[in-house]
C-alpha positions as CSV (number, residue, x, y, z in Angstrom):
1,M,-19.8,9.9,-5.3
2,L,-20.4,9.9,-2.0
3,G,-23.8,11.5,-1.6
4,Q,-25.5,12.4,1.6
5,V,-22.8,11.5,3.7
6,N,-22.5,10.2,7.1
7,S,-20.5,8.5,9.8
8,T,-21.8,4.7,8.4
9,I,-19.3,5.7,4.8
10,G,-15.7,4.4,4.7
11,V,-13.2,5.5,2.9
12,F,-9.9,3.7,3.5
13,F,-6.6,3.9,2.3
14,D,-2.9,2.1,2.0
15,V,0.0,3.8,2.8
16,D,2.3,2.9,0.9
17,D,3.0,4.4,-2.8
18,T,-1.2,5.4,-2.4
19,L,-0.3,8.4,0.0
20,Y,3.3,8.6,-0.5
21,D,6.4,7.9,-3.7
22,H,7.6,4.4,-2.6
23,L,9.5,4.5,-5.9
24,D,12.0,6.7,-4.5
25,P,13.5,5.1,-1.3
26,L,14.0,1.8,-4.1
27,R,15.6,3.9,-6.7
28,F,18.4,5.6,-3.6
29,A,18.6,1.8,-2.7
30,L,19.0,0.0,-6.0
31,Q,21.7,3.7,-6.7
32,H,23.7,2.7,-3.5
33,V,24.3,-0.4,-3.8
34,L,24.5,-1.5,-7.3
35,L,25.5,1.6,-8.5
36,L,22.8,2.0,-10.9
37,A,22.6,4.2,-13.9
38,E,20.5,6.3,-14.2
39,E,19.0,5.6,-17.0
40,F,18.2,2.9,-15.1
41,P,14.6,1.3,-16.0
42,Y,14.0,1.8,-12.2
43,E,9.9,2.8,-12.6
44,S,10.0,-0.4,-14.5
45,A,11.8,-2.5,-11.5
46,Y,9.6,-1.1,-8.9
47,H,6.4,-3.1,-10.4
48,R,8.7,-5.9,-10.5
49,V,9.7,-6.2,-7.1
50,R,5.5,-5.0,-5.9
51,Y,5.0,-7.7,-8.1
52,Y,7.1,-10.4,-6.6
53,S,6.3,-8.6,-3.2
54,D,2.9,-9.0,-3.2
55,L,2.9,-12.4,-4.7
56,L,5.4,-13.8,-1.8
57,T,2.5,-12.4,0.9
58,E,0.1,-14.8,-0.6
59,Q,2.6,-17.7,-0.5
60,N,3.1,-17.3,2.8
61,R,-0.5,-15.9,4.2
62,N,-0.3,-13.9,7.1
63,V,3.5,-13.7,7.5
64,N,2.9,-10.3,9.0
65,A,0.7,-11.2,11.3
66,V,2.3,-14.2,12.7
67,D,6.0,-14.2,14.3
68,G,7.3,-14.6,11.0
69,V,10.5,-12.7,11.0
70,A,12.7,-14.7,9.8
71,I,10.3,-16.0,6.9
72,L,10.0,-12.1,6.6
73,E,13.5,-11.0,6.1
74,E,13.7,-14.0,3.6
75,M,11.0,-13.0,1.4
76,R,12.8,-8.5,1.3
77,S,15.5,-10.3,-0.1
78,K,14.4,-12.7,-2.6
79,R,12.0,-10.0,-4.0
80,Y,14.8,-7.7,-5.4
81,I,16.8,-11.0,-6.2
82,L,13.7,-12.2,-8.7
83,A,12.5,-8.4,-9.9
84,L,16.3,-7.6,-10.9
85,E,17.2,-11.0,-12.6
86,E,14.6,-9.8,-14.8
87,F,17.1,-6.9,-15.8
88,G,19.7,-9.3,-16.5
89,I,21.1,-8.1,-12.8
90,S,22.2,-11.4,-10.5
91,L,22.2,-10.5,-7.0
92,T,23.6,-12.1,-4.4
93,K,21.6,-12.8,-1.3
94,E,24.4,-10.3,0.3
95,Q,23.4,-7.7,-2.1
96,A,20.1,-8.5,-1.7
97,V,20.4,-7.4,2.0
98,E,21.8,-4.7,1.7
99,V,19.4,-2.9,-0.8
100,Q,16.7,-4.1,2.0
101,S,18.8,-2.0,5.0
102,Q,19.0,0.5,2.3
103,Y,15.8,0.9,1.4
104,L,14.6,0.7,5.0
105,A,17.3,3.4,5.7
106,R,15.2,5.4,3.2
107,Q,11.6,4.6,4.1
108,F,11.0,7.6,6.7
109,K,12.1,10.3,4.8
110,I,9.0,10.8,3.1
111,K,6.1,13.2,2.2
112,P,2.8,12.4,1.6
113,Y,1.5,13.2,-2.4
114,D,0.4,16.8,-3.5
115,G,-3.3,16.7,-2.0
116,A,-3.5,13.5,0.1
117,I,-4.6,15.4,3.1
118,V,-6.3,17.7,2.2
119,L,-8.7,15.3,0.9
120,L,-8.5,12.8,4.3
121,K,-9.7,16.9,6.2
122,Q,-11.8,17.3,3.8
123,L,-13.6,14.0,4.1
124,Q,-13.6,14.1,7.7
125,V,-15.1,17.0,7.3
126,Q,-18.6,16.1,5.1
127,G,-18.7,13.3,8.4
128,V,-17.5,10.4,6.2
129,T,-15.2,7.6,8.4
130,V,-11.6,8.0,6.9
131,G,-8.7,5.3,7.6
132,L,-5.9,3.3,6.9
133,I,-5.5,-0.7,5.6
134,T,-1.5,-1.6,5.4
135,N,0.0,-5.2,5.3
136,G,3.8,-4.9,7.3
137,P,4.6,-5.7,11.0
138,L,3.0,-2.6,12.9
139,E,5.9,-1.2,14.5
140,H,7.5,-0.4,11.0
141,Q,4.2,0.6,9.1
142,M,3.5,2.9,12.3
143,R,7.1,4.9,12.3
144,K,5.9,5.6,8.4
145,I,2.5,6.6,9.4
146,K,3.9,8.9,11.9
147,S,6.4,9.6,9.3
148,L,3.8,11.5,7.0
149,C,2.0,12.4,10.0
150,L,-0.9,10.9,9.2
151,D,-1.1,10.2,13.1
152,D,-2.3,14.0,13.5
153,V,-5.4,13.4,10.8
154,I,-6.3,9.3,11.7
155,L,-7.6,8.2,14.4
156,D,-5.8,5.7,16.0
157,N,-9.1,2.8,16.1
158,H,-9.0,3.8,11.8
159,I,-5.8,2.7,11.4
160,F,-5.4,-1.0,10.5
161,V,-1.4,-2.8,10.1
162,S,-2.0,-6.3,9.3
163,G,1.1,-6.8,11.7
164,G,-1.6,-5.9,14.6
165,V,-4.7,-7.4,13.1
166,G,-3.5,-10.1,12.3
167,L,-4.6,-10.6,9.1
168,D,-2.8,-9.4,6.1
169,K,-4.7,-7.9,2.3
170,P,-5.6,-9.8,0.4
171,D,-7.9,-12.1,2.8
172,P,-11.2,-10.6,3.1
173,R,-11.7,-11.4,6.5
174,L,-9.3,-8.0,7.1
175,F,-12.0,-5.8,5.6
176,A,-14.7,-6.9,6.6
177,Y,-13.4,-6.8,10.2
178,V,-12.3,-3.1,9.6
179,N,-16.2,-2.6,8.3
180,E,-17.4,-4.5,12.0
181,M,-14.8,-2.1,14.2
182,T,-15.5,0.9,12.1
183,E,-19.2,0.2,12.2
184,T,-19.2,0.5,8.6
185,T,-20.4,-2.2,5.8
186,A,-19.0,-3.5,2.8
187,E,-21.7,-1.7,0.2
188,H,-20.8,2.4,1.8
189,S,-17.1,1.5,1.6
190,Y,-13.8,2.7,-0.8
191,Y,-10.4,1.3,-0.6
192,I,-8.4,3.4,-2.9
193,G,-4.4,1.6,-3.4
194,D,-2.5,0.4,-5.5
195,T,-1.3,-3.1,-5.9
196,W,-3.2,-5.5,-8.0
197,R,-3.3,-8.5,-6.3
198,N,-3.8,-7.3,-2.8
199,D,-5.2,-3.4,-2.5
200,V,-7.9,-4.9,-6.2
201,V,-8.2,-8.4,-5.6
202,G,-8.7,-7.7,-2.0
203,A,-11.2,-5.1,-1.7
204,M,-13.1,-6.2,-4.3
205,N,-13.2,-10.1,-3.4
206,A,-14.7,-8.4,0.0
207,G,-16.8,-6.1,-1.8
208,W,-15.9,-2.8,-1.4
209,N,-15.8,-0.4,-4.2
210,M,-12.5,0.4,-5.3
211,L,-10.1,3.2,-5.8
212,W,-7.2,2.1,-8.2
213,F,-4.3,4.4,-7.5
214,N,-2.7,3.9,-10.8
215,P,0.1,6.8,-11.1
216,R,2.4,4.2,-12.8
217,N,-0.2,2.5,-15.7
218,A,0.4,-0.6,-14.2
219,Q,-1.2,-4.2,-15.9
220,P,-4.3,-5.6,-14.1
221,E,-3.5,-8.8,-12.9
222,S,-7.5,-10.7,-13.6
223,N,-10.4,-10.5,-14.9
224,H,-11.6,-8.1,-11.8
225,T,-12.5,-4.5,-12.5
226,P,-11.9,-2.0,-10.1
227,H,-14.9,0.8,-10.1
228,Y,-12.5,3.7,-10.6
229,I,-9.2,4.3,-12.0
230,V,-7.2,7.0,-10.4
231,K,-4.1,8.7,-11.4
232,N,-3.4,11.5,-9.0
233,Y,-5.5,12.8,-5.8
234,E,-7.6,15.3,-7.9
235,E,-9.2,12.9,-10.0
236,I,-9.2,11.2,-6.7
237,S,-10.8,14.2,-4.8
238,R,-13.4,14.8,-7.9
239,I,-14.4,11.3,-7.3
240,L,-15.3,11.3,-3.9
241,L,-16.3,14.6,-3.0
242,K,-19.1,15.1,-5.5
């Protein structure tokens, strides 16, 4: 797909649930705090937690980029309360806070999806600018990036964390800023991400090429049409490296 590759072409990845499985920490937290059975529909609950997380982020625009710690903590608790209510589970504020605590503790025991690191290196060998664009507080997201050893692969100045930049996805200005800082263009930039509201809408509104990473068969939330829909890194590699 990239044709004659060079450093003016950029391929950028989301981190959470795009470069590693984000469901594992959530499953652990819900089981640990709420003692939920193995049969509970964790994947469906995960979709709803992510939905409310993105919705609350949009409602509190750029909360990761300002001194909004109290607001961020409130949002994190509220997403569990709203999501689990759909499954007939009423969480107290204290339980939601504990779920978040256990979720965070587990987030750093993670590993990349099969084929992810290999693809990043192959793209770099072909001369492509490869980077990360992720929402969240700078220190927190960098801890995950280091846990995944992505900082050994991606150049420091190609890692863009919303809390450090001052803009959150889906704000198209964040994607424009990435283009400016990496000397790439929207027309020749590709984004791989899993969430509809932040990743698909954000990248496409910025004029980027979008590969929607959708291994859990989530449903679209608007009339945006991603250029590609992919379920694993074998599919991503076939598209990007052909």
